[in-house]
C-alpha positions as a printed Julia matrix, in Angstrom:
520×3 Matrix{Float64}:
 -24.72  -10.39   16.25
 -25.02   -7.79   13.49
 -22.41   -7.63   10.76
 -19.64   -5.12   11.27
 -20.01   -2.45    8.59
 -16.82   -1.45    6.76
 -16.62    2.2     5.73
 -13.77    3.04    3.38
 -12.39    6.59    3.21
  -9.39    5.9     0.97
 -10.66    8.31   -1.68
 -11.09   11.17    0.79
  -9.03   10.8     3.97
  -6.5     8.55    2.24
  -6.03   11.09   -0.54
  -4.87   13.61    2.08
  -1.66   11.62    2.54
   1.53   13.35    1.53
   2.49   12.49   -2.04
  -0.89   11.05   -3.09
  -3.15   12.63   -5.69
  -5.86   10.51   -7.27
  -7.28   11.5   -10.62
 -11.04   11.22  -11.16
 -10.41    8.05  -13.19
  -8.27    6.63  -10.37
 -11.05    7.23   -7.88
 -13.66    5.58  -10.07
 -11.45    2.5   -10.57
 -10.71    2.19   -6.85
 -14.39    2.64   -5.99
 -15.27   -0.18   -8.38
 -12.69   -2.48   -6.79
 -13.9    -1.63   -3.28
 -17.48   -2.36   -4.28
 -16.56   -5.73   -5.81
 -14.58   -6.61   -2.68
 -17.67   -6.04   -0.54
 -17.03   -2.72    1.21
 -20.28   -1.34    2.68
 -19.66    2.4     2.33
 -17.29    4.24    0.0
 -16.57    7.85    0.87
 -15.99    9.54   -2.45
 -14.77   12.92   -1.25
 -15.95   16.38   -0.32
 -18.16   17.65   -3.19
 -17.7    21.32   -2.37
 -13.95   21.23   -1.9
 -12.57   20.92   -5.46
 -13.61   20.34   -9.11
 -12.09   16.82   -9.1
 -14.44   15.63   -6.36
 -17.38   17.34   -8.02
 -16.59   15.51  -11.24
 -16.2    12.21   -9.39
 -19.69   12.43   -7.87
 -21.22   13.34  -11.21
 -19.71   10.24  -12.82
 -20.21    7.96   -9.8
 -23.92    8.82   -9.74
 -24.16    7.13  -13.13
 -22.21    4.07  -12.03
 -23.83    0.9   -10.81
 -22.48   -0.25   -7.47
 -23.29   -3.88   -6.7
 -23.13   -3.57   -2.92
 -21.52   -0.39   -1.6
 -23.25    2.86   -0.74
 -21.55    6.0    -1.95
 -21.01    8.6     0.76
 -20.39   12.33    0.38
 -18.32   14.03    3.06
 -18.54   17.53    4.46
 -18.77   19.67    7.54
 -21.73   20.96    9.49
 -23.05   24.34    8.37
 -21.02   27.4     9.09
 -21.96   29.64   11.97
 -24.25   32.48   10.91
 -25.58   30.69    7.82
 -28.64   28.56    7.37
 -28.12   25.19    5.68
 -29.79   26.21    2.43
 -27.23   29.04    2.04
 -24.18   26.92    2.9
 -22.56   25.34   -0.17
 -20.85   22.7     1.95
 -24.22   21.29    3.0
 -26.11   21.85   -0.25
 -23.34   20.23   -2.33
 -23.71   17.04   -0.28
 -27.48   17.05   -0.8
 -26.99   17.57   -4.55
 -24.11   15.12   -5.0
 -26.32   12.17   -5.91
 -24.82   10.09   -3.1
 -27.39    8.28   -0.94
 -25.31    8.75    2.19
 -23.86   11.83    3.88
 -20.98   11.87    6.34
 -20.7    15.18    8.15
 -18.35   16.1    10.92
 -19.02   18.44   13.79
 -17.14   19.57   16.86
 -17.34   17.36   19.96
 -14.45   19.0    21.86
 -15.41   22.15   23.7
 -11.9    23.54   23.09
 -12.51   23.43   19.34
 -15.93   25.0    19.69
 -14.64   28.02   21.58
 -11.18   28.36   20.0
 -11.62   27.13   16.41
 -15.27   27.89   15.64
 -15.44   30.82   18.04
 -19.09   30.14   18.89
 -20.89   29.29   22.1
 -21.3    25.68   23.19
 -25.06   26.01   22.74
 -24.75   27.35   19.2
 -22.53   24.43   18.25
 -25.28   22.04   19.27
 -27.74   23.95   17.08
 -25.29   23.8    14.14
 -25.0    20.02   14.48
 -28.77   19.49   14.76
 -29.63   21.84   11.87
 -27.14   20.2     9.51
 -28.33   16.67   10.17
 -32.02   17.58    9.97
 -31.46   19.4     6.65
 -29.88   16.32    5.06
 -32.4    13.89    6.55
 -35.27   15.88    5.05
 -33.69   15.3     1.66
 -33.74   11.55    2.14
 -30.08   10.87    2.86
 -28.66    8.39    5.31
 -26.6    10.55    7.67
 -23.47    9.6     9.56
 -22.51   12.14   12.17
 -18.74   12.09   12.76
 -18.03   13.51   16.2
 -14.66   15.12   15.52
 -12.09   14.89   18.36
 -14.64   12.94   20.38
 -12.22   11.16   22.71
 -10.24   14.34   23.42
 -13.53   16.14   23.96
 -14.76   13.44   26.31
 -11.52   13.56   28.31
 -11.85   17.33   28.69
 -15.62   17.62   29.19
 -17.58   14.33   29.16
 -20.98   15.98   29.56
 -20.5    18.3    26.59
 -19.12   15.61   24.29
 -22.13   13.44   25.07
 -24.49   16.38   24.57
 -23.19   16.73   20.99
 -24.12   13.1    20.35
 -27.54   13.7    21.89
 -28.17   16.62   19.57
 -27.12   14.52   16.58
 -29.34   11.59   17.53
 -32.4    13.78   18.17
 -31.92   15.41   14.76
 -32.11   11.97   13.11
 -28.52   10.83   12.64
 -28.41    7.21   11.47
 -24.92    6.62   12.84
 -22.86    8.2    15.6
 -19.2     7.89   14.61
 -16.63    8.5    17.34
 -13.46   10.04   15.95
  -9.96    9.9    17.4
  -8.97   12.76   15.11
  -5.55   13.47   16.61
  -4.75    9.76   16.8
  -3.42    9.91   20.35
  -5.95    7.89   22.35
  -5.16    4.55   23.99
  -7.18    1.37   23.41
  -8.24    1.12   27.06
  -9.87    4.55   26.93
 -11.41    3.97   23.5
 -13.0     0.72   24.64
 -14.31    2.21   27.88
 -15.78    5.34   26.32
 -17.21    3.53   23.29
 -18.94    1.07   25.57
 -20.48    3.94   27.52
 -21.77    5.54   24.3
 -23.15    2.24   22.99
 -25.12    1.73   26.21
 -26.37    5.32   26.37
 -27.62    5.82   22.8
 -29.98    3.85   20.59
 -28.28    4.86   17.32
 -25.56    2.45   16.11
 -22.0     3.55   16.79
 -19.0     3.7    14.47
 -15.29    4.3    15.04
 -12.85    6.45   13.04
  -9.22    6.49   14.21
  -5.9     7.93   13.11
  -2.5     6.36   13.59
  -0.42    9.08   15.22
   0.37    6.86   18.22
   0.45    3.7    16.0
  -2.73    2.5    17.66
  -5.36    3.09   14.97
  -6.0    -0.61   14.34
  -5.89   -1.47   18.04
  -8.28    1.39   18.86
 -10.69    0.33   16.11
 -10.78   -3.26   17.37
 -11.19   -2.05   20.95
 -14.22   -0.02   19.88
 -15.72   -3.05   18.15
 -15.17   -5.09   21.3
 -17.17   -2.44   23.15
 -20.07   -2.63   20.7
 -19.23   -0.38   17.73
 -20.84   -1.75   14.57
 -18.97    0.3    11.97
 -15.22    0.68   11.36
 -13.88    3.46    9.17
 -10.42    3.33    7.63
  -8.38    3.23    4.45
  -6.71    0.59    2.33
  -3.09    0.19    3.49
  -3.72    2.77    6.22
  -2.88    5.72    3.96
  -3.9     9.16    5.21
  -2.58   12.47    6.42
   0.21   12.63    9.01
   0.79    9.03   10.17
  -2.23    7.63    8.36
  -5.65    6.18    9.15
  -6.74    2.86   10.53
  -5.61    0.18    8.08
  -8.57   -1.79    6.77
  -6.19   -4.42    5.4
  -5.35   -5.3     9.0
  -8.78   -4.61   10.52
 -10.83   -6.79    8.18
  -8.84  -10.02    8.67
  -8.58   -9.34   12.4
 -12.35   -8.99   12.62
 -13.05  -12.13   10.61
 -10.12  -14.43   11.37
  -9.25  -13.41   14.92
 -12.47  -12.12   16.45
 -14.87  -14.39   14.58
 -17.06  -11.49   13.52
 -18.98  -11.26   10.28
 -18.54   -8.53    7.67
 -19.94   -8.13    4.17
 -16.64   -8.96    2.5
 -17.35  -11.63   -0.1
 -13.9   -13.15   -0.39
 -11.18  -12.07    2.01
  -8.61  -13.9    -0.13
  -8.84  -10.91   -2.53
  -7.45   -8.59    0.17
  -3.8    -8.65   -0.92
  -4.75   -8.02   -4.54
  -6.88   -5.02   -3.49
  -4.06   -3.67   -1.33
  -1.58   -3.83   -4.18
  -4.02   -2.34   -6.69
  -4.59    0.72   -4.49
  -0.85    1.05   -3.9
  -0.1     0.96   -7.62
  -2.91    3.38   -8.43
  -1.6     5.77   -5.78
   1.86    5.45   -7.36
   3.43    4.48   -4.07
   5.54    1.53   -2.99
   3.65   -0.92   -0.83
   5.28   -1.2     2.58
   6.83   -4.68    2.63
   6.16   -5.18    6.34
   2.44   -4.41    6.27
   0.62   -7.14    8.23
  -1.33   -9.67    6.17
  -0.72   -8.08    2.74
   2.96   -7.06    2.72
   5.5    -9.17    0.83
   7.37   -9.74    4.1
   4.26  -10.68    6.11
   4.88  -14.4     5.59
   8.58  -14.33    4.68
  10.97  -16.66    6.54
  14.72  -16.25    6.6
  16.28  -18.06    9.57
  17.03  -21.72    8.93
  15.33  -22.89   12.14
  12.17  -20.95   11.25
  12.11  -22.33    7.72
  12.62  -25.9     8.86
   9.78  -25.6    11.38
   7.3   -23.81    9.13
   7.73  -26.41    6.42
   6.8   -29.11    8.9
   3.85  -27.2    10.34
   3.03  -23.69    9.15
   1.45  -22.8    12.5
   4.88  -22.79   14.13
   5.73  -19.36   12.66
   2.58  -18.15   10.86
  -0.38  -16.77   12.79
  -2.76  -17.4     9.84
  -2.57  -19.22    6.53
  -1.37  -16.59    4.02
  -3.69  -18.04    1.37
  -6.68  -16.84    3.4
  -5.78  -13.22    2.66
  -4.42  -13.85   -0.83
  -0.77  -13.63    0.16
   1.94  -16.28   -0.08
   4.73  -17.76    1.96
   8.23  -16.71    0.91
  11.45  -18.48    1.79
  14.34  -16.0     1.88
  17.85  -17.09    1.05
  20.79  -15.46    2.81
  23.94  -16.19    4.77
  21.62  -17.41    7.55
  20.15  -20.12    5.35
  20.69  -23.82    5.74
  20.05  -26.77    3.48
  16.35  -26.89    4.41
  15.9   -23.24    3.43
  17.73  -23.74    0.17
  15.74  -26.83   -0.74
  12.46  -25.09    0.07
  13.39  -22.06   -2.01
  14.4   -24.18   -4.97
  11.11  -26.05   -4.73
   9.36  -22.68   -5.17
  11.41  -22.18   -8.34
  10.73  -25.74   -9.52
  14.42  -26.67   -9.32
  15.53  -30.02   -7.95
  18.52  -29.55   -5.66
  21.54  -31.66   -6.45
  22.87  -32.68   -3.01
  26.44  -32.34   -4.22
  25.78  -28.7    -5.14
  23.95  -27.61   -1.99
  27.08  -26.76   -0.02
  28.64  -24.99   -3.0
  25.54  -22.84   -3.51
  25.32  -21.89    0.18
  29.03  -21.05    0.29
  28.73  -18.89   -2.83
  25.73  -17.11   -1.27
  27.68  -16.36    1.88
  30.68  -15.1    -0.11
  28.53  -12.79   -2.21
  26.56  -11.47    0.77
  29.83  -10.6     2.48
  30.5    -8.41   -0.56
  27.14   -6.62   -0.23
  24.76   -8.8    -2.25
  21.29   -9.57   -0.92
  19.18  -12.03   -2.86
  16.0   -11.73   -0.78
  14.56   -9.17   -3.18
  16.43  -10.32   -6.3
  15.12  -13.78   -6.97
  15.93  -13.71  -10.68
  19.63  -13.23   -9.93
  19.4   -15.97   -7.31
  17.91  -18.43   -9.79
  20.64  -17.63  -12.32
  23.27  -18.16   -9.62
  21.89  -21.59   -8.74
  21.63  -22.7   -12.35
  25.19  -21.54  -13.07
  26.54  -23.65  -10.22
  24.25  -26.67  -10.46
  23.4   -26.86  -14.17
  26.5   -25.26  -15.66
  24.41  -22.47  -17.18
  26.5   -20.17  -19.33
  25.56  -16.65  -20.39
  24.6   -16.46  -24.09
  26.58  -13.25  -24.55
  29.75  -11.63  -23.31
  30.45   -7.93  -22.79
  33.98   -7.2   -23.94
  34.01   -3.62  -22.72
  32.14   -0.35  -22.64
  32.77    3.37  -22.51
  30.7     6.2   -21.1
  30.92    9.77  -22.37
  29.32   12.66  -20.51
  29.05   16.05  -22.21
  28.36   19.03  -19.99
  27.21   22.32  -21.52
  25.42   25.34  -20.17
  22.2    24.03  -21.7
  22.26   20.44  -20.46
  24.19   17.3   -19.54
  24.09   14.45  -22.05
  25.45   10.9   -21.85
  26.55    8.42  -24.49
  27.53    4.78  -24.01
  29.35    2.49  -26.45
  29.66   -1.25  -25.87
  31.08   -4.4   -27.48
  29.05   -7.59  -27.1
  29.81  -11.1   -28.39
  27.22  -13.86  -28.74
  27.98  -17.56  -28.12
  29.11  -18.09  -31.7
  31.67  -15.32  -31.41
  29.79  -12.74  -33.47
  30.46   -9.21  -32.26
  28.16   -6.22  -32.13
  29.58   -2.76  -31.38
  26.89   -0.17  -30.67
  26.4     3.22  -29.08
  23.37    5.02  -27.65
  22.46    8.26  -25.94
  20.49    8.44  -22.71
  19.26   10.52  -19.82
  22.34    9.82  -17.73
  25.1     7.21  -18.04
  23.04    4.25  -16.75
  20.19    4.94  -19.17
  22.65    5.33  -22.05
  24.33    2.02  -21.14
  20.95    0.3   -20.86
  20.01    1.45  -24.37
  23.38    0.48  -25.83
  23.27   -3.05  -24.37
  19.74   -3.67  -25.59
  20.57   -2.28  -29.02
  23.48   -4.7   -29.31
  21.71   -7.8   -28.01
  18.42   -7.34  -29.86
  20.26   -8.25  -33.07
  20.88  -11.72  -31.65
  17.77  -12.03  -29.47
  14.77  -10.07  -30.82
  12.59  -11.17  -27.86
  14.56   -8.78  -25.65
  12.66   -5.92  -27.28
   9.79   -6.79  -24.92
  11.88   -6.2   -21.8
  11.67   -2.83  -20.1
  12.86   -1.43  -16.81
  10.09   -0.52  -14.36
  12.09    0.24  -11.2
  15.69    1.09  -10.36
  17.03    1.42   -6.84
  20.5     2.27   -5.58
  21.63    1.71   -2.0
  24.98    2.75   -0.53
  26.16   -0.29    1.43
  28.57    1.34    3.86
  28.23    5.11    4.06
  31.41    5.6     6.08
  33.43    4.94    2.92
  31.82    8.06    1.4
  32.25    8.25   -2.4
  34.39    5.06   -2.37
  31.56    3.02   -0.86
  30.08    0.02   -2.64
  26.58    0.43   -4.0
  23.86   -2.15   -4.41
  21.66   -1.77   -7.5
  18.27   -3.5    -7.8
  16.54   -3.53  -11.17
  12.94   -4.59  -11.63
  12.06   -5.55  -15.2
   9.03   -6.78  -17.08
   8.19   -8.25  -20.45
   4.56   -7.16  -20.13
   3.52  -10.41  -18.49
   5.97  -11.19  -15.71
   8.06   -9.12  -13.31
  11.52  -10.02  -12.04
  14.29   -8.36  -10.01
  18.06   -8.58  -10.41
  21.01   -7.25   -8.44
  24.5    -5.88   -8.97
  27.13   -4.73   -6.44
  30.28   -2.71   -7.07
  32.12    0.42   -5.89
  31.25    1.7    -9.39
  27.57    2.44   -9.86
  27.85    1.92  -13.63
  29.37   -1.55  -13.2
  26.78   -2.5   -10.56
  24.0    -1.35  -12.89
  25.48   -3.29  -15.81
  25.64   -6.49  -13.73
  21.97   -6.15  -12.77
  21.01   -5.29  -16.35
  22.82   -8.28  -17.87
  21.21  -10.6   -15.31
  17.81   -9.19  -16.22
  18.29   -9.88  -19.93
  19.82  -13.31  -19.29
  16.85  -14.21  -17.07
  14.43  -13.31  -19.86
  16.32  -15.6   -22.24
  16.28  -18.37  -19.62
  12.51  -18.16  -19.35
  12.1   -18.23  -23.14
  14.28  -21.35  -23.4
  17.2   -19.65  -25.07
  19.75  -20.86  -22.52
  21.18  -24.27  -21.83
C-alpha cells in the first residue's frame, strides 16, 4: 500500500487559532522542524493575504528543505475575473512554492448564497483556477470546501465539483469537513465512494468542532484516503484542526500504515517546540504527547504498570518520545512512593515510607498538590528521610504598597539568616508585592550563595482552592524556575498569597542549592 502523505497546515490554518500569531522567523523555524521530522507537505500560508506571509515565502524559497514540499494556499479565482488578473491566484504562482493548495466551493448553498454565482459558473471557476496553476508547473491540491455538507445536501453537485477539478488537472482531491460537524460513519462512507469514483488520489481535511477531527481523518484513511491534513497539537480556529500528533502515531502504531516520518520518537519534542514557539501552554491531557498521557496516580494502577506496562498503557511512551510519570498524592501507596523515588534516584528508607505518605496526605488536605511540583516533593522527602535542613531562615518580611494617581509601586524588605547565623537585611522594589519580595529574597541570599543569580522565574500560577470562602480562601501558588539548563516547579499554599508565594520561592532556591551540592 502507498505511504500516507502528511500535510501540515500549522503555519496557515493553525495560525488562525485565537491567541496565536507567528512571526516570520517563527514560521521558518517551525517549517525547518517539520521538514526534519519528515512531514511531506508544509503549508506556509496565503501569499496574497498579508506582508508576513509574503515575506515568509520569499525567505522559504531560499531555504533548503530536505524532504518536505512547500505549499502556498489560496482560493479559486474571483467571479468576473480571469486568473491572470486575480492577485490571489497570481501570488500563488509567483510564491516560489512548488505546490499550490486552493479551495473552492463544493456546497451548493455556499455557491448561491456566499459567492452569489450560478452552479455552472462555480464549476468554471474551479477548472480555470486549477488549469492556470498547472500550466505554471505547480502540483495542485484542490480542497473541496464544505464537501461533506455539500454532499449531504446535493451529492450530484458536490461530485461534479470534484469532476471539474480532476479534468482540469488537479493532482489531489482533498475532502474538507470545514464546519467540523460530520460523523466518522458518514466520512468513511462518502470518502470510499469518492476514492472508487475518481482516479486522482484523495486527501482529508477535518476540523474539530464536534471533537471528531482525528476520528474522521482516520475513517477517511480507512476508506482509501492517501493524504491527511492537520496541525501540530490540533491548533486552529474555533475548536481546532485534526491533531497530527494523534493521527501520526495512530496511523503507524495502531493501523500499521507507513508514513514518511523518519523517527516518530521525536513527536513529543516537536509538539512541545511548536507549543513554545506559539507561546501557549501545551494541554497536559493531549494524547501521546501531553505530560499526563502516561501519568499514573492510583496505587493499584501504579503497582500494575510497574509489573507490566501494558496493563495501563496502550503504547510504550518511549515510542513517541514521551515518558511515564508516577504521580504522588493522597491516593498513593508504598509502591507508588517507591516508584516515584526511583525516578528521583532516591532510595526509600522503609521506616520513613509511612511518615512520608502521612505527611503527603496531611499537606494535600490543606490544599497542596505535588503532582506538578516535583521539586517541592523531593525537598519534602529529603527533609523527612535525610534530615535535610534549609541553608537559610527568613526571620520576617514587610511589604509596602504606594498608590498614586500615576501608578502603584511595591517595596519589600526582608531579614534572612544563613546557617552560620549571619544576617542580611535587604529591600527591593518590584512590579507588585510578589515581584518585590522575589527581588528582595534573591538580593539577600545571593550574598551567601552567588549561584542563585542564575535562577529566574519563568512561570507563576495562582489557583483559588475553595472559591466559596471568597477573599478568605486559600490559594495555591506554583512557581516554575530555571537556571538556564534545568526547569523545576515548587508549590506554596496559604490564605495569604504573599506567604504562599514566599513558600514556593524559598523551595525553588533551596532546590537549586540541593542540586549544586550546597545542602546536607
